[in-house]
DRENDO-1510 file (C-alpha; in Angstrom, 1 decimal, always signed):
<recs>
REC; n; res; u; v; w
REC; 1; MET; +208.3; +231.1; +292.9 .
REC; 2; ASP; +210.2; +233.2; +290.4 .
REC; 3; CYS; +210.2; +237.0; +290.4 .
REC; 4; ASP; +211.2; +239.5; +287.7 .
REC; 5; ARG; +210.3; +243.0; +288.9 .
REC; 6; ASP; +206.5; +242.9; +289.4 .
REC; 7; VAL; +206.0; +239.7; +287.3 .
REC; 8; TYR; +205.9; +236.5; +289.4 .
REC; 9; HIS; +205.7; +232.9; +288.4 .
REC; 10; PHE; +204.6; +229.8; +290.3 .
REC; 11; VAL; +206.9; +227.0; +288.9 .
REC; 12; TYR; +206.2; +223.3; +288.6 .
REC; 13; ASP; +209.2; +221.0; +288.2 .
REC; 14; ASN; +211.3; +223.9; +286.9 .
REC; 15; ARG; +209.4; +223.6; +283.6 .
REC; 16; TYR; +205.7; +224.6; +283.8 .
REC; 17; LYS; +205.0; +228.1; +284.9 .
REC; 18; ILE; +201.8; +230.0; +286.0 .
REC; 19; LYS; +202.1; +233.7; +285.7 .
REC; 20; THR; +200.9; +235.9; +288.6 .
REC; 21; ASP; +201.4; +239.4; +290.0 .
REC; 22; ARG; +202.5; +241.1; +293.2 .
REC; 23; LEU; +199.4; +239.9; +295.0 .
REC; 24; GLY; +200.1; +236.3; +294.1 .
REC; 25; GLY; +203.7; +236.7; +295.1 .
REC; 26; SER; +202.6; +238.2; +298.5 .
REC; 27; ILE; +200.2; +235.4; +299.1 .
REC; 28; TRP; +202.9; +232.9; +298.4 .
REC; 29; GLU; +205.3; +234.6; +300.8 .
REC; 30; CYS; +202.6; +234.4; +303.6 .
REC; 31; LEU; +202.2; +230.7; +303.3 .
REC; 32; PRO; +201.6; +228.4; +305.2 .
REC; 33; GLY; +198.7; +229.4; +307.3 .
REC; 34; SER; +194.9; +229.5; +307.6 .
REC; 35; ILE; +192.9; +231.6; +305.1 .
REC; 36; ARG; +192.2; +234.2; +307.8 .
REC; 37; GLU; +195.9; +234.4; +308.7 .
REC; 38; ILE; +197.1; +234.7; +305.1 .
REC; 39; ARG; +194.4; +237.3; +304.4 .
REC; 40; GLU; +195.4; +239.5; +307.3 .
REC; 41; LYS; +199.1; +239.3; +306.4 .
REC; 42; VAL; +198.5; +240.2; +302.8 .
REC; 43; CYS; +196.1; +243.0; +303.6 .
REC; 44; GLU; +198.7; +244.5; +305.9 .
REC; 45; ARG; +201.2; +244.6; +302.9 .
REC; 46; LEU; +198.9; +245.6; +300.1 .
REC; 47; ASN; +195.8; +247.8; +299.8 .
REC; 48; VAL; +193.4; +245.0; +298.7 .
REC; 49; SER; +190.1; +243.7; +299.9 .
REC; 50; ASP; +189.6; +240.6; +302.1 .
REC; 51; ASP; +187.3; +239.1; +299.4 .
REC; 52; LEU; +189.9; +239.4; +296.7 .
REC; 53; VAL; +192.6; +237.6; +298.7 .
REC; 54; GLU; +190.2; +234.8; +299.7 .
REC; 55; ARG; +189.0; +234.3; +296.1 .
REC; 56; PHE; +192.6; +234.3; +295.0 .
REC; 57; LEU; +193.5; +231.6; +297.5 .
REC; 58; LEU; +190.5; +229.5; +296.4 .
REC; 59; VAL; +191.5; +229.7; +292.8 .
REC; 60; LEU; +195.1; +228.7; +293.7 .
REC; 61; ASN; +193.8; +225.8; +295.7 .
REC; 62; ARG; +191.5; +224.5; +292.9 .
REC; 63; GLY; +194.3; +224.9; +290.4 .
REC; 64; GLY; +196.6; +222.7; +292.6 .
REC; 65; VAL; +199.1; +225.6; +293.0 .
REC; 66; ILE; +198.6; +225.4; +296.8 .
REC; 67; VAL; +197.1; +222.6; +298.9 .
REC; 68; SER; +194.8; +222.8; +301.9 .
REC; 69; ALA; +196.1; +222.6; +305.5 .
REC; 70; SER; +195.6; +218.8; +305.5 .
REC; 71; GLY; +198.3; +218.6; +302.8 .
REC; 72; LYS; +195.9; +217.1; +300.3 .
REC; 73; GLU; +194.3; +218.7; +297.2 .
REC; 74; GLU; +190.5; +218.8; +297.3 .
REC; 75; LYS; +189.1; +216.1; +295.0 .
REC; 76; PRO; +185.4; +215.4; +294.2 .
REC; 77; GLU; +183.9; +212.4; +295.8 .
REC; 78; ALA; +183.5; +209.2; +293.7 .
REC; 79; ASP; +180.0; +208.7; +292.3 .
REC; 80; PRO; +178.7; +205.6; +293.9 .
REC; 81; ALA; +176.2; +205.1; +291.1 .
REC; 82; ILE; +179.1; +204.4; +288.7 .
REC; 83; ARG; +180.4; +200.9; +289.0 .
REC; 84; LYS; +183.6; +199.9; +287.2 .
REC; 85; GLY; +183.3; +197.4; +284.5 .
REC; 86; VAL; +179.5; +197.2; +284.5 .
REC; 87; PRO; +178.2; +196.4; +280.9 .
REC; 88; HIS; +176.3; +199.3; +279.2 .
REC; 89; LYS; +173.8; +199.1; +276.5 .
REC; 90; ASP; +175.4; +201.1; +273.7 .
REC; 91; LEU; +178.7; +200.0; +272.3 .
REC; 92; VAL; +181.4; +202.7; +272.2 .
REC; 93; THR; +184.2; +202.4; +269.8 .
REC; 94; VAL; +187.4; +204.2; +270.9 .
REC; 95; ILE; +189.7; +205.2; +268.1 .
REC; 96; VAL; +193.3; +206.3; +268.9 .
REC; 97; VAL; +195.6; +207.5; +266.2 .
REC; 98; THR; +199.2; +206.6; +267.0 .
REC; 99; TYR; +202.4; +208.0; +265.5 .
REC; 100; ASP; +205.8; +207.5; +267.1 .
REC; 101; GLY; +204.0; +207.6; +270.4 .
REC; 102; GLU; +206.0; +205.1; +272.5 .
REC; 103; GLU; +206.2; +207.6; +275.4 .
REC; 104; HIS; +202.4; +208.1; +275.4 .
REC; 105; ILE; +200.8; +204.7; +274.5 .
REC; 106; GLN; +201.0; +203.0; +277.9 .
REC; 107; GLU; +199.2; +205.7; +279.8 .
REC; 108; CYS; +196.6; +206.3; +277.1 .
REC; 109; PHE; +195.5; +202.7; +276.5 .
REC; 110; ARG; +195.6; +201.7; +280.2 .
REC; 111; SER; +193.3; +204.6; +281.0 .
REC; 112; ILE; +190.9; +203.4; +278.3 .
REC; 113; GLN; +191.0; +199.9; +279.6 .
REC; 114; GLY; +190.4; +201.2; +283.1 .
REC; 115; GLN; +187.1; +202.9; +282.2 .
REC; 116; SER; +184.0; +202.4; +284.4 .
REC; 117; TYR; +182.0; +202.1; +281.1 .
REC; 118; GLY; +182.1; +198.4; +280.2 .
REC; 119; ASN; +181.0; +198.1; +276.6 .
REC; 120; LEU; +184.0; +199.2; +274.5 .
REC; 121; GLU; +185.6; +198.4; +271.2 .
REC; 122; ILE; +189.2; +199.8; +271.1 .
REC; 123; ILE; +190.8; +200.5; +267.8 .
REC; 124; ALA; +194.4; +201.8; +267.3 .
REC; 125; VAL; +195.3; +203.2; +263.9 .
REC; 126; ASP; +199.0; +203.5; +263.6 .
REC; 127; ASN; +200.0; +206.2; +261.2 .
REC; 128; GLY; +203.3; +204.7; +260.0 .
REC; 129; SER; +205.3; +204.8; +263.3 .
REC; 130; ARG; +209.0; +204.3; +263.1 .
REC; 131; ASP; +209.6; +203.7; +266.8 .
REC; 132; ARG; +208.4; +200.9; +269.1 .
REC; 133; SER; +204.7; +201.9; +269.1 .
REC; 134; LEU; +203.6; +198.9; +267.1 .
REC; 135; ALA; +205.6; +196.4; +269.2 .
REC; 136; MET; +204.2; +197.9; +272.4 .
REC; 137; LEU; +200.7; +197.7; +271.2 .
REC; 138; ARG; +201.0; +194.1; +270.1 .
REC; 139; LYS; +202.7; +193.0; +273.3 .
REC; 140; ASP; +200.8; +194.9; +276.0 .
REC; 141; PHE; +197.3; +195.5; +274.5 .
REC; 142; SER; +196.1; +192.3; +272.9 .
REC; 143; ASN; +192.5; +193.3; +273.1 .
REC; 144; VAL; +193.0; +196.4; +270.9 .
REC; 145; LYS; +192.2; +196.1; +267.3 .
REC; 146; LEU; +195.4; +197.3; +265.6 .
REC; 147; TYR; +195.5; +198.6; +262.1 .
REC; 148; SER; +199.0; +199.5; +260.9 .
REC; 149; LEU; +199.3; +201.9; +257.9 .
REC; 150; ARG; +202.3; +201.7; +255.8 .
REC; 151; ARG; +202.8; +205.5; +255.6 .
REC; 152; ASN; +201.6; +208.6; +257.5 .
REC; 153; ILE; +198.3; +209.7; +256.0 .
REC; 154; HIS; +198.0; +212.5; +258.5 .
REC; 155; TYR; +195.5; +212.8; +261.4 .
REC; 156; ALA; +192.3; +213.4; +259.3 .
REC; 157; GLY; +193.0; +210.5; +257.0 .
REC; 158; ALA; +193.9; +208.1; +259.9 .
REC; 159; VAL; +190.7; +209.1; +261.9 .
REC; 160; ASN; +188.6; +208.4; +258.8 .
REC; 161; PHE; +190.2; +205.0; +258.4 .
REC; 162; GLY; +189.3; +204.2; +262.1 .
REC; 163; LEU; +185.8; +205.5; +261.6 .
REC; 164; SER; +185.4; +203.1; +258.6 .
REC; 165; LYS; +186.2; +200.2; +260.9 .
REC; 166; ALA; +184.1; +201.3; +264.0 .
REC; 167; ALA; +181.1; +199.2; +265.0 .
REC; 168; GLY; +179.9; +201.4; +267.9 .
REC; 169; ARG; +176.7; +203.4; +268.4 .
REC; 170; TYR; +179.1; +206.1; +269.6 .
REC; 171; ILE; +182.7; +206.7; +268.5 .
REC; 172; PHE; +185.2; +208.3; +270.8 .
REC; 173; VAL; +188.1; +209.8; +268.8 .
REC; 174; LEU; +191.3; +210.4; +270.8 .
REC; 175; ASN; +194.9; +211.7; +270.4 .
REC; 176; GLN; +197.6; +209.3; +271.7 .
REC; 177; ASP; +199.0; +211.8; +274.2 .
REC; 178; VAL; +196.0; +211.7; +276.6 .
REC; 179; GLU; +195.0; +210.0; +279.8 .
REC; 180; LEU; +191.3; +209.6; +280.7 .
REC; 181; HIS; +189.6; +209.9; +284.1 .
REC; 182; GLU; +188.0; +206.5; +284.8 .
REC; 183; ASN; +184.5; +207.9; +284.4 .
REC; 184; CYS; +185.2; +209.9; +281.3 .
REC; 185; ILE; +183.3; +207.7; +278.8 .
REC; 186; TYR; +180.4; +207.1; +281.2 .
REC; 187; HIS; +179.8; +210.9; +281.4 .
REC; 188; LEU; +180.2; +211.5; +277.7 .
REC; 189; CYS; +177.6; +208.8; +276.9 .
REC; 190; GLU; +175.2; +210.0; +279.6 .
REC; 191; THR; +175.3; +213.5; +278.1 .
REC; 192; ALA; +174.9; +212.1; +274.5 .
REC; 193; ARG; +171.7; +210.3; +275.6 .
REC; 194; LYS; +170.2; +213.2; +277.5 .
REC; 195; GLU; +170.9; +216.1; +275.0 .
REC; 196; THR; +168.6; +216.5; +272.1 .
REC; 197; HIS; +170.2; +216.0; +268.7 .
REC; 198; ALA; +173.8; +216.0; +270.0 .
REC; 199; GLY; +176.0; +215.1; +267.1 .
REC; 200; ALA; +179.2; +215.5; +269.2 .
REC; 201; VAL; +180.0; +215.7; +272.9 .
REC; 202; VAL; +183.2; +217.2; +274.1 .
REC; 203; PRO; +184.9; +216.5; +277.4 .
REC; 204; MET; +186.8; +218.9; +279.6 .
REC; 205; LEU; +190.4; +218.7; +278.5 .
REC; 206; LYS; +192.9; +219.5; +281.2 .
REC; 207; PHE; +196.7; +220.0; +281.0 .
REC; 208; TYR; +198.4; +216.7; +281.8 .
REC; 209; HIS; +201.3; +218.5; +283.7 .
REC; 210; LEU; +199.1; +221.2; +285.3 .
REC; 211; ARG; +196.0; +219.2; +286.2 .
REC; 212; GLY; +194.1; +221.9; +287.8 .
REC; 213; PHE; +194.1; +224.0; +284.6 .
REC; 214; ILE; +191.8; +223.6; +281.6 .
REC; 215; ASN; +193.3; +222.9; +278.2 .
REC; 216; GLY; +189.9; +223.3; +276.5 .
REC; 217; ILE; +186.2; +222.5; +276.3 .
REC; 218; GLY; +185.9; +222.4; +272.6 .
REC; 219; ASN; +187.3; +225.1; +270.5 .
REC; 220; HIS; +186.4; +228.0; +268.2 .
REC; 221; ILE; +187.7; +230.4; +265.5 .
REC; 222; ARG; +187.5; +234.1; +265.1 .
REC; 223; ASN; +188.3; +236.5; +262.3 .
REC; 224; TYR; +191.8; +237.1; +263.7 .
REC; 225; GLY; +194.5; +234.8; +265.0 .
REC; 226; TRP; +194.5; +231.0; +265.0 .
REC; 227; GLY; +191.7; +228.8; +266.2 .
REC; 228; SER; +191.7; +228.6; +270.0 .
REC; 229; ASP; +190.6; +226.1; +272.7 .
REC; 230; ASN; +187.8; +227.4; +274.8 .
REC; 231; PHE; +188.8; +228.6; +278.3 .
REC; 232; ILE; +192.4; +227.6; +277.9 .
REC; 233; GLY; +194.4; +228.3; +281.0 .
REC; 234; CYS; +191.3; +228.7; +283.3 .
REC; 235; VAL; +191.0; +226.9; +286.6 .
REC; 236; ASP; +187.8; +224.9; +286.9 .
REC; 237; ILE; +185.8; +226.3; +289.9 .
REC; 238; GLY; +182.5; +225.2; +288.6 .
REC; 239; GLN; +181.9; +228.1; +286.3 .
REC; 240; PHE; +181.2; +225.9; +283.2 .
REC; 241; ALA; +178.6; +223.6; +284.8 .
REC; 242; GLU; +175.8; +225.4; +283.0 .
REC; 243; LEU; +177.6; +225.5; +279.6 .
REC; 244; LYS; +175.1; +224.2; +277.0 .
REC; 245; GLU; +176.8; +224.3; +273.7 .
REC; 246; VAL; +180.2; +225.0; +272.0 .
REC; 247; PRO; +180.8; +226.1; +268.5 .
REC; 248; SER; +183.4; +223.4; +267.6 .
REC; 249; ALA; +184.7; +220.1; +268.9 .
REC; 250; CYS; +188.4; +219.4; +269.3 .
REC; 251; PHE; +189.1; +216.1; +267.7 .
REC; 252; GLY; +191.9; +215.4; +270.1 .
REC; 253; ALA; +189.0; +214.0; +272.3 .
REC; 254; VAL; +185.4; +213.9; +271.1 .
REC; 255; LEU; +182.5; +211.5; +271.2 .
REC; 256; LEU; +180.5; +211.3; +267.9 .
REC; 257; ASP; +177.0; +210.0; +267.4 .
REC; 258; ARG; +177.0; +207.5; +264.5 .
REC; 259; LYS; +173.7; +208.9; +263.1 .
REC; 260; ALA; +175.3; +212.4; +262.9 .
REC; 261; LEU; +178.4; +211.0; +261.3 .
REC; 262; GLU; +176.3; +209.3; +258.6 .
REC; 263; GLU; +174.6; +212.7; +257.8 .
REC; 264; VAL; +177.6; +215.0; +258.2 .
REC; 265; GLY; +180.2; +212.8; +256.7 .
REC; 266; MET; +183.8; +212.1; +257.7 .
REC; 267; LEU; +186.6; +214.5; +258.2 .
REC; 268; ASP; +187.9; +216.3; +255.1 .
REC; 269; LYS; +191.3; +214.6; +254.7 .
REC; 270; ARG; +192.6; +217.3; +252.4 .
REC; 271; TYR; +193.2; +219.4; +255.6 .
REC; 272; LYS; +195.7; +216.7; +256.7 .
REC; 273; SER; +196.0; +218.2; +260.2 .
REC; 274; TYR; +194.6; +221.4; +261.9 .
REC; 275; TYR; +191.1; +222.9; +261.2 .
REC; 276; GLU; +189.7; +219.6; +260.0 .
REC; 277; ASP; +187.8; +219.4; +263.3 .
REC; 278; VAL; +186.4; +223.0; +262.9 .
REC; 279; ASP; +185.4; +222.1; +259.4 .
REC; 280; TRP; +183.5; +219.0; +260.6 .
REC; 281; SER; +181.9; +220.9; +263.5 .
REC; 282; PHE; +180.6; +223.7; +261.2 .
REC; 283; ARG; +179.2; +221.0; +258.9 .
REC; 284; CYS; +177.6; +219.3; +261.9 .
REC; 285; TRP; +175.8; +222.5; +262.9 .
REC; 286; MET; +174.9; +223.2; +259.3 .
REC; 287; THR; +173.3; +219.8; +259.0 .
REC; 288; GLY; +171.0; +220.5; +262.0 .
REC; 289; TRP; +173.0; +218.7; +264.8 .
REC; 290; ARG; +174.4; +220.3; +267.9 .
REC; 291; ILE; +177.8; +220.1; +269.7 .
REC; 292; VAL; +177.5; +220.0; +273.5 .
REC; 293; PRO; +180.0; +219.7; +276.4 .
REC; 294; ALA; +180.2; +217.2; +279.2 .
REC; 295; VAL; +182.3; +219.0; +281.8 .
REC; 296; GLN; +182.2; +216.0; +284.2 .
REC; 297; ALA; +184.1; +214.0; +281.6 .
REC; 298; VAL; +187.8; +214.8; +282.1 .
REC; 299; VAL; +190.7; +214.1; +279.8 .
REC; 300; TYR; +194.3; +215.0; +280.7 .
REC; 301; HIS; +196.2; +216.2; +277.6 .
REC; 302; LYS; +200.0; +216.5; +277.0 .
REC; 303; PHE; +199.4; +219.8; +275.2 .
REC; 304; GLY; +201.7; +220.2; +272.2 .
REC; 305; ALA; +203.4; +216.8; +272.5 .
REC; 306; SER; +202.1; +215.3; +269.3 .
REC; 307; TYR; +202.9; +218.1; +266.9 .
REC; 308; LYS; +205.8; +220.5; +267.6 .
REC; 309; GLU; +205.9; +224.1; +266.7 .
REC; 310; ASP; +207.7; +224.3; +263.4 .
REC; 311; ALA; +207.5; +225.4; +259.7 .
REC; 312; GLY; +205.3; +222.4; +258.9 .
REC; 313; LYS; +202.7; +223.4; +261.5 .
REC; 314; LEU; +202.7; +227.0; +260.3 .
REC; 315; ARG; +202.2; +225.9; +256.7 .
REC; 316; LEU; +199.2; +223.8; +257.6 .
REC; 317; VAL; +197.6; +226.4; +259.8 .
REC; 318; ALA; +198.1; +229.3; +257.4 .
REC; 319; LYS; +196.6; +227.3; +254.5 .
REC; 320; ASN; +193.8; +225.5; +256.4 .
REC; 321; ARG; +192.2; +228.5; +258.0 .
REC; 322; LEU; +191.9; +230.2; +254.6 .
REC; 323; ARG; +190.7; +226.9; +253.1 .
REC; 324; LEU; +187.9; +226.6; +255.7 .
REC; 325; VAL; +186.6; +230.1; +255.0 .
REC; 326; LEU; +186.6; +229.6; +251.3 .
REC; 327; LYS; +184.8; +226.3; +251.6 .
REC; 328; LEU; +182.1; +227.1; +254.3 .
REC; 329; PHE; +181.6; +230.8; +254.6 .
REC; 330; ARG; +179.6; +233.3; +252.4 .
REC; 331; GLY; +179.1; +237.0; +251.8 .
REC; 332; ARG; +180.4; +239.6; +254.1 .
REC; 333; ILE; +181.5; +237.1; +256.7 .
REC; 334; ARG; +183.6; +235.3; +254.2 .
REC; 335; PHE; +185.2; +238.5; +252.9 .
REC; 336; GLY; +185.9; +239.8; +256.4 .
REC; 337; PHE; +187.6; +236.6; +257.5 .
REC; 338; LEU; +189.7; +236.5; +254.3 .
REC; 339; ARG; +190.7; +240.1; +254.6 .
REC; 340; ARG; +191.9; +239.8; +258.2 .
REC; 341; TYR; +193.7; +236.5; +257.7 .
REC; 342; VAL; +195.6; +237.7; +254.6 .
REC; 343; LYS; +196.5; +241.0; +256.4 .
REC; 344; GLU; +197.9; +239.0; +259.3 .
REC; 345; ASP; +199.9; +236.7; +257.1 .
REC; 346; VAL; +201.5; +239.6; +255.2 .
REC; 347; LYS; +202.4; +241.3; +258.5 .
REC; 348; ASN; +203.8; +238.1; +260.0 .
REC; 349; THR; +205.8; +237.4; +256.8 .
REC; 350; LEU; +207.4; +240.8; +256.8 .
REC; 351; SER; +208.3; +240.4; +260.5 .
REC; 352; LEU; +209.9; +237.0; +259.9 .
REC; 353; LEU; +211.9; +238.5; +257.0 .
REC; 354; LYS; +213.3; +241.2; +259.2 .
REC; 355; LYS; +214.3; +238.5; +261.7 .
REC; 356; LYS; +215.8; +236.4; +258.9 .
REC; 357; LYS; +213.6; +233.4; +259.8 .
REC; 358; PHE; +213.6; +232.2; +256.2 .
REC; 359; PRO; +212.2; +228.6; +256.8 .
REC; 360; LEU; +209.0; +230.2; +258.3 .
REC; 361; VAL; +208.8; +232.7; +255.4 .
REC; 362; PHE; +209.0; +229.8; +253.0 .
REC; 363; ALA; +206.2; +228.1; +255.0 .
REC; 364; TYR; +203.9; +231.0; +254.4 .
REC; 365; ALA; +204.7; +231.0; +250.7 .
REC; 366; LYS; +204.1; +227.3; +250.4 .
REC; 367; ALA; +200.8; +227.5; +252.2 .
REC; 368; TYR; +199.4; +230.0; +249.7 .
REC; 369; PHE; +200.8; +227.9; +246.7 .
REC; 370; LEU; +199.1; +224.8; +248.1 .
REC; 371; LEU; +195.9; +226.6; +248.7 .
REC; 372; LEU; +195.8; +227.8; +245.1 .
REC; 373; TRP; +196.5; +224.3; +243.9 .
REC; 374; ASP; +193.6; +223.0; +246.1 .
REC; 375; LEU; +191.0; +225.6; +245.1 .
REC; 376; PRO; +189.1; +223.4; +242.5 .
REC; 377; PHE; +188.6; +220.7; +245.1 .
REC; 378; VAL; +187.5; +223.4; +247.7 .
REC; 379; PHE; +184.8; +224.7; +245.4 .
REC; 380; LEU; +183.6; +221.2; +244.5 .
REC; 381; GLN; +183.3; +220.3; +248.2 .
REC; 382; ARG; +181.6; +223.7; +248.9 .
REC; 383; ARG; +178.8; +222.8; +246.5 .
REC; 384; SER; +178.2; +219.5; +248.3 .
REC; 385; VAL; +178.2; +221.1; +251.7 .
REC; 386; MET; +175.7; +223.8; +250.7 .
REC; 387; SER; +173.4; +221.2; +249.3 .
REC; 388; LYS; +173.1; +219.5; +252.8 .
REC; 389; LYS; +172.8; +222.8; +254.7 .
REC; 390; THR; +169.7; +223.4; +256.9 .
REC; 391; THR; +167.7; +226.2; +255.3 .
REC; 392; GLY; +168.0; +229.5; +257.0 .
REC; 393; LEU; +171.1; +228.5; +259.1 .
REC; 394; THR; +173.9; +231.0; +258.8 .
REC; 395; GLU; +177.6; +231.0; +259.7 .
REC; 396; GLN; +176.9; +233.8; +262.1 .
REC; 397; PHE; +174.6; +231.5; +264.0 .
REC; 398; ILE; +177.5; +229.3; +264.7 .
REC; 399; LEU; +180.0; +232.1; +265.3 .
REC; 400; GLU; +177.7; +233.6; +267.9 .
REC; 401; LYS; +178.3; +230.5; +270.1 .
REC; 402; ASN; +182.0; +231.6; +270.5 .
REC; 403; PRO; +182.6; +232.4; +274.2 .
REC; 404; GLU; +183.2; +236.0; +275.1 .
REC; 405; PHE; +185.9; +235.1; +277.6 .
REC; 406; PHE; +188.0; +232.2; +276.4 .
REC; 407; ASN; +191.7; +232.6; +277.4 .
REC; 408; CYS; +193.5; +232.7; +280.8 .
REC; 409; CYS; +197.0; +232.5; +279.3 .
REC; 410; ASP; +199.7; +235.0; +278.5 .
REC; 411; GLU; +201.3; +235.7; +275.1 .
REC; 412; ASP; +203.7; +232.7; +275.7 .
REC; 413; GLY; +200.9; +230.3; +276.5 .
REC; 414; SER; +201.4; +230.1; +280.2 .
REC; 415; PRO; +198.3; +230.1; +282.5 .
REC; 416; VAL; +197.7; +233.3; +284.4 .
REC; 417; ILE; +196.2; +233.8; +287.9 .
REC; 418; ASP; +196.4; +237.4; +288.9 .
REC; 419; ALA; +194.1; +240.1; +290.3 .
REC; 420; GLY; +193.0; +241.1; +286.8 .
REC; 421; LYS; +191.8; +237.5; +286.0 .
REC; 422; ILE; +190.0; +237.3; +289.4 .
REC; 423; PHE; +188.0; +240.4; +288.6 .
REC; 424; GLU; +187.6; +239.6; +284.9 .
REC; 425; HIS; +186.6; +236.0; +285.0 .
REC; 426; TYR; +186.5; +234.2; +288.4 .
REC; 427; ARG; +184.6; +236.9; +290.4 .
REC; 428; LEU; +181.4; +236.3; +288.4 .
REC; 429; ALA; +181.6; +232.6; +289.1 .
REC; 430; PHE; +182.0; +233.2; +292.8 .
REC; 431; LEU; +179.1; +235.6; +292.9 .
REC; 432; LYS; +176.9; +233.1; +291.2 .
REC; 433; ASN; +177.7; +230.5; +293.8 .
REC; 434; GLU; +177.2; +232.8; +296.8 .
</recs>
């Protein structure tokens, strides 16, 4: 536990922090003990209700911040109906794009090979790695179909290459920096079969290093800021069990229906990386398909491990969010998004100039230059997309699927558990279950 005035942090391995408040700090100081004992001690110190302390403790326990009196974290019982290695009817092709991923490959591919779902085709598309990735794949995973590209064609291009080689009824696209729960693919496929016209099924991504916390259940965009993962930083206490649809799929982990892929088309490789998944998702909805979650399917993600924060990422994000709006949106919605995005870019550029962060300033300038260069292709693609669009379906229909509450992180990206979040988010989930 770290404390700076009234700001407290639960600390994992001196690296990963969860922000809390005075109430969280007081609960920590009253450990160990039973729920009743801790509740009484905290209520003596602070003017708070018994229910608030108890709910706070339950969220901390579900998030893995504290453990029960037995010393073990609570884990769901194994489903006896799921038997490991049993053949299943539909072939699932798993596509993993690798790039300088020697520190991730072992865990990723072993978790794929350890799936309870027994009818898999596994494809690795190596995007021009310069480390030992290729040697490791050839040595340790002989049953993986390996395609080695001579140069890095970026994520969208590499995914498209893998899709062109896939034979499965369903295709599961994955980042290299993930580990799958053993029943992940089983739950994804069960959801795909049960849900009507599901073009894509998204798992529950959780942070690899903070396994009680959600990285995302799909993602979304708004007319401000960058695209965001849905419910990032939240602890799963069952509040998303009834979630029916999400506006967009994160292509770091998504199961695609082959029929939907044939109608919607592949990723737009001109994005290279970032927003290519949002583009595909909007086209999926526009073509009449749905995007649904399978919250029982869990993927642990090393968030931020594959693409570091730098000028290259800023350039791609600044260009691609504008590119998406120009390609897919119309009318007032299009104008509103463009106006807000450009205003943000100008404000950020001026701030970076004052701070003398010139590489990032240049990244913004290059983003706009590349966007202007790409405009003829954007408008050609726009014509094709609009010709396939379901009559009467608007962008607003998709945007209205954005979750109202979607973020439990602070401005630095650290998860937050405090009294405010308990009232704002978790309280409703507890009331629903009472």
